[in-house]
C-alpha positions in Angstrom: 0.1 0.0 -0.1 1.2 3.4 -0.9 2.3 5.5 2.1 0.7 9.0 2.6 2.6 12.2 2.7 3.0 12.2 6.5 4.7 8.8 6.2 7.2 9.9 3.7 8.2 13.1 5.5 8.4 11.4 9.1 12.3 11.9 9.3 12.4 13.0 12.9 13.7 10.4 15.4 12.8 10.3 19.1 14.8 8.5 21.7 11.7 6.7 23.4 11.3 4.3 26.3 7.9 3.0 27.7 6.5 2.4 31.1 3.6 0.0 31.5 0.9 0.1 34.0 -1.8 -2.5 34.4 -5.6 -2.1 33.9 -6.8 -4.7 36.3 -9.8 -7.0 36.0 -10.7 -6.9 39.7 -12.9 -9.9 39.5 -10.1 -12.1 38.5 -7.1 -10.0 40.0 -5.3 -10.2 36.7 -4.1 -7.6 34.1 -6.7 -7.1 31.6 -4.5 -4.8 29.7 -1.2 -2.9 30.2 -1.3 0.8 29.2 2.0 2.0 27.5 3.2 5.4 29.1 5.9 7.3 27.0 9.1 7.9 29.0 12.5 9.3 28.1 15.4 6.8 27.3 16.4 7.0 31.1 12.9 7.1 32.6 12.3 10.8 32.2 8.6 11.8 32.7 6.4 12.2 29.8 6.3 15.9 30.0 9.9 15.9 29.0 9.3 14.0 25.9 6.0 15.7 25.1 7.6 19.1 25.3 9.6 18.3 22.1 6.5 17.3 20.0 5.5 20.0 17.5 3.0 20.1 14.6 5.9 19.4 12.3 7.1 16.1 14.1 3.6 14.9 15.5 3.3 12.2 12.9 6.8 10.9 13.6 6.3 11.0 17.3 2.9 9.1 17.2 4.4 6.3 14.7 7.5 5.8 16.9 5.4 5.6 20.0 3.4 2.7 18.7 6.6 0.9 17.6 8.3 1.3 21.1 4.9 0.3 22.9 4.8 -3.0 20.9 8.5 -4.0 20.9 9.1 -3.2 24.4 6.0 -4.8 25.7 6.9 -8.0 23.9 10.5 -7.7 25.4 9.0 -7.4 28.7 6.9 -10.6 28.3 3.3 -9.4 27.6 2.6 -12.1 25.0 2.1 -15.2 27.3 0.1 -13.0 29.8 -2.9 -12.8 27.4 -3.2 -9.2 28.4 -4.1 -6.5 25.9 -1.8 -3.6 24.9 -3.2 -0.1 25.1 -1.3 2.4 23.1 -1.9 6.1 23.2 -2.2 7.8 19.8 -2.9 11.2 18.5 -5.9 11.5 16.2 -4.5 14.8 14.7 -1.4 12.8 13.6 -3.3 10.3 11.7 -3.5 11.2 7.9 -5.3 8.2 6.6 -6.3 5.5 9.1 -5.3 2.5 6.8 -2.1 4.0 5.4 -0.9 5.1 8.8 -1.5 1.7 10.6 0.9 0.0 8.2 3.9 0.4 10.4 2.0 -0.8 13.5 0.9 -4.0 11.8 4.4 -4.6 10.6 6.0 -4.1 13.9 3.2 -6.3 15.6 3.8 -9.1 13.1 7.5 -9.0 13.4 7.5 -8.9 17.2 4.7 -11.8 17.4 2.0 -9.7 19.2 -1.6 -10.6 18.2 -3.1 -7.5 16.6 -6.7 -8.3 18.2 -5.3 -7.5 21.5 -4.4 -3.9 20.6 -6.2 -1.0 22.1 -5.8 2.4 20.7 -6.4 5.1 23.2 -6.9 9.0 22.7 -7.5 11.4 25.3 -10.4 13.8 25.4 -7.9 16.5 26.5 -6.5 16.8 22.9 -8.6 19.1 21.0 -10.4 17.2 18.2 -10.2 19.4 15.0 -12.3 17.1 12.8 -14.8 14.8 14.6 -15.7 13.2 11.4 -12.1 12.2 10.8 -11.8 10.8 14.3 -15.2 8.8 13.6 -13.5 7.3 10.5 -10.5 6.3 12.5 -12.5 4.5 15.0 -14.8 2.9 12.5 -11.6 1.8 10.5 -9.9 0.4 13.5 -12.8 -1.6 14.6 -13.1 -3.1 11.0 -9.5 -4.2 11.2 -10.1 -5.9 14.6 -8.7 -3.2 17.1 -10.4 -1.8 19.9 -10.4 1.9 20.8 -10.6 3.9 24.1 -11.4 7.3 25.2 -9.2 8.5 28.0 -9.8 11.1 30.7 -13.5 11.2 30.0 -15.3 14.0 31.5 -12.3 16.4 31.7 -11.7 17.5 28.2 -13.2 19.4 25.1 -16.3 17.6 24.4 -17.5 15.1 27.1 -21.1 14.0 26.4 -21.4 15.8 23.1 -18.6 13.8 21.8 -20.0 10.6 23.2 -23.2 11.2 21.3 -21.5 11.5 17.9 -19.2 8.4 18.4 -18.7 5.5 20.8 -15.3 3.8 21.5 -15.1 0.4 22.8 -13.6 1.6 26.1 -14.0 4.6 28.1 -11.8 5.6 31.0 -13.3 7.8 33.7 -10.9 10.7 34.6 -9.0 10.3 37.7 -10.5 13.8 39.0 -14.0 12.3 39.0 -12.6 9.2 40.9 -10.5 11.1 43.5 -12.4 10.9 46.9 -15.4 9.3 45.3 -16.2 7.5 48.5 -16.6 10.8 50.4 -17.9 13.1 47.7 -21.5 12.7 47.0 -21.6 14.7 43.8 -18.7 12.7 42.4 -20.4 9.4 43.4 -23.7 10.5 41.9 -22.1 11.5 38.6 -20.0 8.4 38.4 -23.0 6.1 39.1 -24.9 7.6 36.4 -22.1 7.6 33.9 -21.3 4.0 34.6 -25.0 2.9 34.1 -25.1 4.8 30.9 -22.0 3.4 29.4 -22.9 -0.1 30.3 -26.3 0.4 28.5 -24.4 1.8 25.5 -22.3 -1.5 25.7 -19.0 0.4 26.5 -16.6 -1.1 28.7 -15.8 1.2 31.8 -12.2 1.7 33.2 -11.8 3.8 36.3 -8.5 5.3 36.5 -6.3 7.0 39.2 -7.4 4.8 41.9 -5.2 5.3 45.0 -7.1 4.3 48.1 -9.1 1.3 49.3 -12.3 3.3 50.0 -12.2 4.5 46.3 -11.8 1.0 45.1 -14.8 -0.2 47.4 -17.1 2.6 46.2 -16.3 1.7 42.5 -16.8 -2.0 43.1 -20.3 -1.3 44.5 -21.0 0.6 41.2 -20.3 -2.5 39.1 -16.9 -1.2 37.8 -14.9 -4.3 36.8 -11.7 -2.8 35.3 -9.6 -0.5 37.3 -6.2 1.3 37.1 -4.2 3.2 39.6 -1.4 3.1 42.3 -3.4 1.1 44.6 -2.8 -1.8 42.4 0.6 -1.0 40.7 2.7 2.0 39.7 3.9 2.0 36.1 6.9 -0.1 35.5 9.7 1.2 33.4 10.2 -1.3 30.6 8.5 -3.9 32.9 5.1 -5.3 33.3 4.0 -4.8 37.1 2.0 -7.6 38.7 -1.1 -5.9 40.2 -2.0 -6.5 43.8 -5.7 -6.3 44.9 -6.6 -4.8 48.2 -7.0 -7.7 50.7 -10.7 -8.4 51.5 -11.4 -7.6 55.2 -13.9 -9.9 56.8 -16.6 -8.6 58.8 -16.0 -8.6 62.6 -18.3 -11.2 64.5 -20.5 -9.3 66.9 -20.2 -10.8 70.4 
């Protein structure tokens, strides 16, 4: 297949590494997926790397992140775990969904990673310049057997208006909504309605940014099955951390 203009012009090279954080199936205690988080070559934070991304090199950055995520996840041992791999992508960097996915497919084939375990995740915090183009990306990826995810839901540019126009396979509830959800009635009520609505739409819900046992318990009571956060595991630099669920506390017997 002919490459698009963006592919031919992607000469910039980034020195990238990845950290991996599990998205946990709390019903089984096992990683449902690992999210690939961009880092510098020596573990520098994402902000350090992202500060070098411009409109001119956005395409090259997006492509190289996909390659690094797949190759480093495979090197870390993801294939036998059965877990999915969630790769962050930049919709504004995708010129043509079919043409721009070719390097990803070639990398997965060379590394031996099943493409039906790929999730492509974009954030609501990125301004979507063309919703129709984004819908085409999501539809194309779905036809090719990939899942898509919307990150930071509720914190960005579009919210429910975007959801009304297109639906991804997965939606990740923003950590600002999750924080102190056990003690904040407004947060809890909003989350309850969002979870119920997304379940009715057939969308998998992931709660992210969970840090306390109380937040975990509140989300479990809402029926949230997939969770991500420091409570289970911090991101592992070039490694796949094993998540640890909170220990179930037995009820005290009343004398």
